C-alpha positions as CSV (number, residue, x, y, z in Angstrom):
1,M,-128.8,-22.6,-78.4
2,I,-128.3,-23.9,-81.5
3,T,-125.0,-23.2,-83.7
4,I,-124.8,-22.9,-87.3
5,K,-121.1,-21.7,-88.6
6,K,-122.3,-21.9,-92.5
7,E,-125.0,-21.8,-94.6
8,P,-126.7,-25.0,-94.5
9,K,-127.9,-27.3,-97.8
10,I,-131.8,-28.6,-97.2
11,S,-133.7,-31.2,-99.7
12,V,-137.1,-30.5,-100.7
13,G,-139.7,-32.8,-102.1
14,I,-140.8,-31.5,-105.3
15,L,-143.6,-34.3,-106.5
16,S,-144.6,-37.9,-106.7
17,E,-145.2,-39.5,-109.9
18,K,-145.0,-42.3,-112.0
19,K,-143.6,-40.2,-114.9
20,I,-141.4,-37.4,-114.3
21,F,-141.3,-34.7,-117.2
22,F,-138.1,-32.8,-116.7
23,D,-135.5,-29.7,-118.8
24,L,-132.1,-29.3,-118.1
25,Y,-130.9,-26.1,-118.3
26,G,-127.2,-25.2,-118.9
27,E,-125.1,-28.3,-118.5
28,F,-125.4,-30.7,-115.5
29,N,-123.2,-33.9,-114.0
30,L,-125.2,-37.0,-114.9
31,E,-123.7,-39.0,-111.5
32,G,-122.0,-42.3,-112.8
33,F,-121.5,-41.4,-116.1
34,N,-118.7,-39.1,-117.7
35,Q,-121.2,-37.0,-119.7
36,I,-122.4,-33.5,-119.5
37,L,-125.8,-33.4,-120.0
38,S,-129.1,-30.9,-121.0
39,G,-132.2,-31.3,-122.9
40,Q,-135.8,-32.6,-122.6
41,F,-136.0,-35.7,-120.3
42,L,-138.2,-38.2,-119.1
43,A,-137.8,-40.5,-115.8
44,E,-140.1,-43.1,-115.2
45,L,-139.6,-46.7,-113.2
46,I,-139.4,-49.8,-115.5
47,K,-139.2,-53.0,-114.0
48,D,-138.1,-51.3,-110.5
49,K,-134.9,-49.5,-112.2
50,I,-135.1,-45.8,-113.0
51,I,-135.3,-45.2,-116.4
52,C,-134.3,-41.5,-118.0
53,K,-134.8,-40.9,-121.2
54,R,-133.5,-38.2,-124.0
55,G,-134.8,-39.1,-127.3
56,D,-133.2,-42.4,-128.2
57,E,-130.6,-42.5,-125.5
58,T,-131.2,-44.3,-122.1
59,F,-129.8,-44.1,-118.5
60,E,-130.4,-46.6,-116.2
61,F,-130.1,-46.4,-112.0
62,A,-130.6,-48.9,-109.3
63,N,-132.2,-46.7,-106.5
64,E,-131.6,-42.9,-107.5
65,V,-130.2,-40.8,-110.0
66,L,-128.7,-37.2,-109.3
67,F,-128.1,-34.4,-111.9
68,E,-125.6,-31.6,-110.6
69,P,-125.3,-28.3,-112.0
70,V,-121.8,-27.7,-113.7
71,N,-122.4,-24.0,-112.4
72,P,-124.7,-23.9,-109.5
73,S,-125.2,-20.0,-110.1
74,I,-126.8,-19.9,-113.8
75,E,-128.2,-23.8,-114.1
76,S,-131.8,-24.7,-113.9
77,F,-134.0,-27.4,-114.8
78,L,-137.7,-27.2,-114.8
79,I,-140.4,-29.9,-113.8
80,K,-143.4,-30.1,-115.5
81,D,-147.1,-30.6,-114.0
82,V,-146.2,-30.0,-110.6
83,T,-148.9,-29.7,-108.4
84,I,-149.4,-27.1,-106.2
85,G,-152.3,-26.2,-103.5
86,L,-152.7,-29.7,-102.8
87,K,-156.0,-30.6,-101.8
88,F,-157.1,-26.7,-101.3
89,H,-159.9,-25.4,-103.3
90,W,-157.5,-24.2,-105.9
91,E,-155.7,-27.1,-106.3
92,R,-153.8,-26.8,-109.9
93,K,-150.4,-27.5,-111.7
94,E,-147.6,-26.0,-113.1
95,R,-144.6,-25.9,-114.5
96,Q,-142.0,-25.1,-111.9
97,R,-138.5,-24.1,-112.6
98,F,-135.3,-24.7,-110.1
99,I,-132.0,-23.9,-109.1
100,G,-129.7,-26.5,-107.5
101,T,-129.4,-30.1,-108.0
102,L,-132.3,-32.8,-108.9
103,K,-132.1,-35.6,-107.1
104,I,-135.1,-38.6,-108.3
105,I,-135.3,-41.7,-106.3
106,K,-137.7,-44.6,-106.2
107,D,-140.6,-45.2,-103.6
108,N,-143.5,-47.6,-103.6
109,G,-143.8,-47.9,-107.0
110,K,-143.3,-44.3,-108.3
111,L,-140.6,-41.9,-108.6
112,I,-139.7,-38.7,-106.3
113,A,-138.2,-35.4,-107.6
114,I,-135.9,-33.7,-104.5
115,N,-134.2,-30.3,-105.0
116,I,-131.4,-29.9,-102.7
117,I,-130.9,-26.3,-102.7
118,S,-128.9,-23.6,-100.3
119,I,-131.2,-22.5,-97.6
120,E,-131.0,-18.8,-98.5
121,S,-131.8,-19.8,-101.8
122,Y,-134.6,-21.8,-101.2
123,L,-135.6,-19.2,-98.6
124,S,-136.0,-16.6,-101.8
125,S,-138.6,-18.8,-103.1
126,V,-140.4,-19.6,-99.9
127,I,-141.2,-15.5,-99.5
128,S,-142.2,-15.2,-103.3
129,S,-144.2,-18.4,-103.2
130,E,-145.8,-17.9,-99.9
131,M,-146.5,-13.6,-100.3
132,N,-146.2,-11.7,-103.4
133,A,-142.4,-10.8,-104.5
134,K,-143.7,-7.2,-105.2
135,S,-144.2,-7.4,-101.5
136,S,-142.8,-4.4,-99.5
137,L,-139.2,-4.3,-97.9
138,Q,-140.2,-5.0,-94.7
139,L,-143.1,-7.5,-95.0
140,L,-140.6,-9.6,-96.6
141,K,-137.9,-9.3,-94.4
142,A,-140.2,-10.5,-91.7
143,Q,-141.5,-13.3,-93.4
144,A,-138.1,-14.5,-94.7
145,I,-137.1,-14.5,-90.6
146,V,-140.0,-16.2,-89.9
147,S,-140.0,-19.3,-92.3
148,R,-136.1,-19.3,-92.0
149,G,-136.6,-19.9,-88.1
150,W,-139.8,-22.6,-88.8
151,L,-137.3,-24.3,-91.3
152,L,-134.3,-24.4,-89.0
153,S,-136.0,-25.6,-85.8
154,Q,-138.1,-28.0,-87.6
155,L,-134.8,-29.8,-89.0
156,Q,-133.5,-29.6,-85.4
157,R,-136.3,-31.5,-83.9
158,S,-136.1,-34.2,-86.4
159,K,-132.4,-34.6,-85.8
160,E,-133.7,-34.6,-82.2
161,L,-136.3,-36.9,-82.9
162,K,-134.2,-39.4,-84.6
163,K,-131.5,-39.2,-81.3
164,E,-134.0,-40.0,-79.0
165,K,-135.6,-42.4,-81.2
166,T,-138.9,-41.1,-80.5
167,K,-142.4,-40.7,-82.5
168,L,-144.5,-38.3,-81.7
169,N,-148.1,-39.0,-81.0
170,N,-150.3,-36.7,-82.8
171,E,-153.7,-38.1,-82.1
172,F,-156.0,-39.5,-79.2
173,I,-158.8,-41.2,-80.2
174,T,-161.9,-42.8,-77.6
175,E,-164.9,-44.0,-78.0
176,N,-166.4,-40.3,-78.4
177,E,-163.7,-38.7,-79.4
178,I,-161.1,-38.5,-81.8
179,I,-158.7,-35.7,-81.3
180,R,-156.2,-35.1,-84.1
181,W,-153.7,-32.1,-85.3
182,Y,-151.4,-32.0,-88.4
183,D,-147.7,-30.3,-87.7
184,R,-145.3,-30.9,-90.3
185,E,-144.3,-34.5,-89.8
186,D,-141.0,-36.1,-90.7
187,H,-140.5,-36.9,-94.1
188,K,-138.6,-40.2,-95.1
189,Y,-136.5,-38.9,-98.5
190,F,-136.2,-35.0,-98.0
191,D,-136.5,-32.2,-95.0
192,V,-139.3,-30.4,-96.6
193,C,-142.1,-30.8,-99.2
194,A,-142.9,-28.0,-101.7
195,D,-146.4,-27.5,-100.2
196,D,-148.2,-25.6,-97.5
197,H,-148.1,-28.6,-95.9
198,C,-144.6,-27.2,-95.0
199,Q,-144.2,-24.4,-96.8
200,R,-145.0,-23.0,-100.0
201,Y,-142.1,-23.7,-102.6
202,Q,-142.2,-23.1,-106.2
203,G,-138.8,-22.6,-107.5
204,I,-137.3,-19.5,-108.9
205,T,-140.4,-19.7,-111.3
206,K,-142.2,-17.0,-108.3
207,I,-139.0,-14.9,-108.1
208,I,-140.4,-12.0,-109.8
209,S,-138.9,-8.8,-108.6
210,D,-135.3,-7.8,-106.8
211,V,-136.8,-6.8,-103.9
212,A,-137.6,-11.0,-102.2
213,L,-133.3,-11.2,-102.9
214,Q,-132.5,-8.0,-101.0
215,A,-134.9,-9.3,-98.0
216,I,-132.9,-12.5,-97.9
217,E,-129.8,-11.1,-98.7
218,Q,-130.2,-8.1,-95.6
219,T,-131.5,-11.0,-93.2
220,K,-129.4,-13.4,-94.3
221,G,-128.5,-16.6,-91.1
222,I,-131.0,-14.2,-89.1
223,V,-133.5,-16.0,-86.8
224,L,-135.8,-15.3,-83.7
225,T,-135.1,-16.6,-80.1
226,Y,-136.2,-16.8,-76.8
227,D,-133.9,-17.9,-74.0
228,D,-131.6,-17.9,-76.2
229,K,-133.1,-20.9,-78.2
230,L,-134.3,-20.8,-81.6
231,C,-138.0,-20.1,-81.6
232,D,-140.3,-22.2,-83.7
233,A,-142.1,-19.3,-85.8
234,R,-145.3,-20.3,-87.1
235,Y,-147.8,-18.1,-89.5
236,S,-150.7,-17.8,-91.5
237,K,-152.9,-16.0,-93.9
238,S,-155.2,-13.9,-91.3
239,C,-155.9,-14.3,-87.7
240,G,-159.2,-12.9,-87.8
241,G,-158.1,-9.6,-85.3
242,I,-156.6,-12.0,-82.2
243,T,-153.8,-15.0,-82.4
244,E,-154.3,-18.0,-81.7
245,S,-151.7,-20.0,-79.1
246,F,-149.8,-23.3,-79.9
247,C,-151.0,-25.2,-77.3
248,N,-154.8,-25.1,-79.1
249,V,-153.6,-26.1,-82.5
250,W,-150.7,-28.5,-81.7
251,E,-149.2,-30.5,-79.2
252,P,-151.0,-29.6,-75.5
253,I,-147.2,-27.6,-74.3
254,H,-147.2,-24.2,-73.6
255,I,-144.6,-21.9,-75.8
256,A,-144.4,-18.3,-74.4
257,Y,-143.7,-16.7,-77.6
258,L,-146.8,-18.2,-79.3
259,T,-149.7,-17.6,-77.2
260,T,-152.3,-15.4,-78.1
261,V,-151.9,-11.2,-79.3
262,I,-154.4,-8.8,-79.9
263,D,-153.7,-7.8,-83.5
264,Y,-154.2,-4.1,-83.4
265,K,-152.6,-1.3,-81.4
266,Y,-155.1,-1.3,-78.8
267,E,-157.6,-4.1,-77.1
268,P,-160.9,-3.8,-79.1
269,E,-163.8,-2.1,-77.2
270,N,-167.5,-3.3,-76.4
271,F,-166.1,-7.2,-77.0
272,D,-165.7,-9.7,-74.4
273,L,-162.3,-12.1,-75.4
274,N,-163.6,-14.8,-72.6
275,F,-164.7,-17.0,-75.6
276,D,-165.6,-19.7,-73.3
277,S,-169.1,-17.6,-73.7
278,E,-170.6,-18.9,-77.1
279,I,-172.4,-15.3,-76.4
280,N,-169.0,-13.4,-76.9
281,A,-167.7,-15.4,-79.5
282,S,-170.5,-15.1,-81.8
283,K,-170.1,-11.4,-81.1
284,W,-166.8,-11.3,-82.1
285,I,-167.1,-14.0,-85.4
286,R,-170.1,-11.5,-86.9
287,G,-168.2,-8.5,-85.2
288,N,-166.3,-5.9,-88.0
289,V,-163.7,-5.4,-85.3
290,P,-161.0,-3.2,-86.1
291,S,-157.8,-5.0,-86.4
292,F,-154.2,-4.8,-88.3
293,C,-155.7,-7.9,-90.6
294,N,-159.4,-6.0,-90.9
295,L,-158.4,-5.5,-94.8
296,T,-160.0,-4.1,-98.1
297,D,-157.4,-2.4,-99.7
298,K,-156.7,-4.8,-102.3
299,K,-153.1,-2.9,-103.6
300,I,-152.1,-4.4,-99.5
301,I,-153.6,-7.6,-99.7
302,S,-152.1,-8.4,-103.1
303,Q,-148.7,-8.3,-101.5
304,V,-149.9,-11.1,-99.1
305,L,-151.9,-13.1,-101.6
306,N,-150.9,-14.2,-104.8
307,N,-153.4,-14.8,-107.8
308,F,-154.3,-18.2,-107.1
309,D,-154.8,-16.9,-103.3
310,Q,-156.9,-14.0,-104.0
311,E,-159.9,-16.3,-105.4
312,T,-160.4,-16.4,-101.7
313,K,-162.6,-13.6,-101.0
314,D,-163.6,-12.1,-97.9
315,F,-160.9,-13.6,-95.6
316,Y,-161.2,-11.5,-92.5
317,R,-165.0,-12.3,-92.0
318,W,-166.6,-14.9,-94.1
319,K,-169.9,-17.1,-94.7
320,V,-170.4,-20.8,-96.2
321,E,-174.0,-21.7,-96.8
322,Y,-174.9,-26.1,-96.4
323,T,-178.3,-27.6,-97.1
324,Q,-178.6,-30.8,-94.9
325,E,-177.8,-32.8,-97.8
326,E,-174.3,-31.4,-98.2
327,L,-173.3,-31.0,-94.9
328,G,-174.5,-34.9,-94.5
329,E,-172.3,-35.7,-97.6
330,L,-169.5,-34.1,-96.4
331,I,-169.1,-35.4,-92.6
332,N,-170.0,-39.0,-94.0
333,F,-167.3,-38.5,-96.9
334,N,-164.5,-36.9,-94.6
335,T,-165.2,-39.2,-91.4
336,H,-166.1,-42.5,-93.0
337,I,-168.6,-42.4,-90.5
338,D,-172.7,-42.2,-91.0
339,F,-174.1,-39.7,-88.3
340,G,-177.7,-40.2,-90.1
341,N,-179.1,-36.7,-90.7
342,I,-177.2,-33.6,-88.6
343,I,-178.9,-32.0,-86.0
344,D,-176.2,-29.8,-84.4
345,L,-172.6,-28.7,-84.8
346,I,-171.9,-27.7,-81.0
347,P,-168.7,-26.1,-80.4
348,L,-167.5,-27.7,-76.8
349,E,-164.4,-26.0,-76.2
350,R,-162.9,-22.8,-78.2
351,G,-159.2,-21.5,-78.2
352,D,-158.0,-17.6,-77.6
353,S,-158.9,-16.3,-80.9
354,A,-162.4,-18.1,-80.8
355,R,-161.2,-20.8,-82.9
356,I,-163.0,-24.2,-81.9
357,I,-160.8,-26.8,-80.7
358,K,-163.1,-29.6,-80.0
359,L,-166.8,-29.5,-82.2
360,K,-169.2,-31.9,-81.2
361,I,-171.4,-33.4,-84.4
362,K,-174.7,-34.5,-83.6
363,G,-176.8,-36.4,-86.0
364,T,-180.2,-38.9,-85.8
365,K,-177.6,-41.6,-85.9
366,K,-174.8,-41.0,-84.4
367,E,-173.0,-38.3,-81.9
368,L,-169.2,-37.7,-82.0
369,I,-166.4,-35.0,-80.8
370,F,-163.6,-34.0,-83.0
371,G,-160.6,-31.6,-82.8
372,K,-158.2,-30.0,-82.9
373,E,-159.1,-27.0,-85.5
374,L,-157.6,-28.4,-88.8
375,E,-159.4,-31.7,-88.5
376,I,-162.8,-29.7,-87.8
377,R,-161.6,-27.6,-90.9
378,R,-161.1,-30.8,-93.2
379,I,-164.4,-32.5,-92.2
380,L,-166.6,-29.4,-92.9
381,S,-165.7,-28.8,-96.4
382,K,-163.9,-30.6,-99.5
383,T,-160.9,-28.5,-98.6
384,H,-160.5,-26.8,-95.9
385,L,-162.9,-24.5,-94.3
386,Y,-160.9,-21.2,-94.0
387,S,-160.5,-21.6,-90.1
388,S,-162.3,-23.3,-87.2
389,A,-163.1,-20.0,-85.5
390,F,-167.2,-19.9,-86.8
391,V,-170.6,-20.2,-85.0
392,V,-173.4,-22.1,-86.7
393,E,-177.1,-20.8,-87.2
394,K,-179.8,-23.1,-88.6
395,S,-182.6,-22.8,-90.3
396,N,-185.8,-24.3,-91.7
397,I,-185.8,-26.7,-89.2
398,K,-188.2,-29.8,-90.0
399,N,-189.4,-32.5,-87.6
400,E,-186.5,-31.0,-85.6
401,I,-184.3,-31.5,-88.5
402,P,-182.4,-28.6,-89.7
403,Q,-182.7,-28.1,-93.9
404,N,-180.1,-25.5,-93.9
405,F,-176.9,-24.4,-92.2
406,T,-175.0,-21.1,-92.2
407,I,-171.4,-21.1,-90.9
408,Y,-170.4,-17.3,-90.0
409,G,-166.3,-17.7,-89.5
410,A,-163.3,-15.2,-88.9
411,G,-160.1,-16.0,-90.1
412,W,-158.1,-17.8,-93.0
413,G,-155.7,-20.3,-91.1
414,H,-154.6,-21.2,-87.3
415,G,-154.0,-18.0,-86.7
416,V,-150.8,-18.9,-84.7
417,G,-148.0,-16.8,-84.8
418,L,-147.2,-14.3,-87.5
419,C,-150.7,-13.0,-89.3
420,Q,-149.3,-12.2,-93.0
421,I,-152.2,-10.0,-93.9
422,G,-151.9,-7.9,-90.2
423,A,-147.9,-7.8,-90.9
424,A,-148.7,-6.4,-94.2
425,Y,-151.0,-3.8,-93.1
426,M,-148.2,-3.0,-90.3
427,A,-145.4,-2.6,-93.3
428,S,-147.7,-0.2,-95.2
429,K,-148.0,1.8,-92.0
430,G,-144.6,2.0,-91.7
431,Y,-143.6,-0.4,-89.3
432,Q,-139.9,-1.9,-89.9
433,F,-139.6,-5.9,-89.9
434,D,-138.2,-6.2,-85.9
435,E,-141.1,-4.4,-85.1
436,I,-143.9,-6.4,-87.0
437,L,-141.9,-9.6,-85.2
438,S,-141.8,-8.1,-81.5
439,H,-146.0,-7.6,-81.9
440,Y,-146.2,-11.3,-83.1
441,F,-143.7,-12.7,-81.0
442,T,-143.7,-11.7,-77.8
443,G,-140.6,-11.6,-76.4
444,T,-138.4,-12.8,-78.5
445,K,-135.1,-11.2,-79.8
446,L,-133.1,-11.6,-83.0
447,K,-129.8,-13.0,-83.8
448,K,-127.6,-13.9,-86.8
449,L,-126.3,-17.7,-86.6
450,Y,-124.3,-17.4,-90.0
């Protein structure tokens, strides 16, 4: 079991650009200079040197620069033009404010801004960025414990891999198949990034109520454990009525507490959950199945979805339509392979939640099998398809070539672990945070590490 006696600090990669504009609020020590600084700055790379400018003043550094707050409890810094939702449909830039230390380093012709911060302060932002900070206390406490456990487990795993000098293989490519999965790979210069690829972190900008801070304080140092080992807790927006197993999304290994869970009080009636049958999968995906995350209550949904997330409608059951030309261009652009006209999208293997694990794309020029779920979602959308739990309906067929494709889908995200919208509903009905966690993570226990 991991033992941590005091609250750790972590480093978070905020953005990578050729120029970084930032403001220091309060008093900051500049490493290597006997000077207290504040105000507006520009950092850029000139002749392989980091140049920080404030008005007519210039500060030069070889490889990195560190701005340390004199009083970490009251000082903050703002970074301009931070990209959020990278490669998602709601991608945009924001001005974001942070506490802790600002570190700027150079890497391959660009500068990277890194925030060094205590883990509990980081989590205060994460649960407010992943969800709405006005969410119920029980929901935020559950999310805090899951986020904390995920982060600590990733840091632990990174140390183990570095010690063993092991690099994980996340793809298998043959003449007929391209199978990839996308987990949080190690970052070279920091522990985690600030976007959805790791955990959504948007500084103190998103902490807009005391309830988020209260959730962190009341769960400080608490994590989920299984067999006295730290849990690698996972979460997604909406499981679609049944959660997915870890092995179907990432590494092909069995994790007992990350296996499928029906997201309701009892098994759904009149549905066969053997999704090896396409008839069963289609009925499930097209069906209005009772579940905790089958929500239309906008007040509860708003606890999980921030304003930009709420741009996504119909997340529980959804539909996407493509013409032959649109689908062909998408697949060609995302795979760099010319399939010709698309004849069919054929599910070859589904997971426990009906998410497709292997999909055959059949064209007039080429046939190829793709997996796992995120790779499939990436190929069939300009950003990411909401989930890989879908069935395809072909229509307007001319000379055996469908001219239109309708994709009917279920859920939002990979579906493993905590279902955030389901958890929001449970909290609204009086479930306590530990009851929510025990529902989604079977056989786990809570333990306070520090």
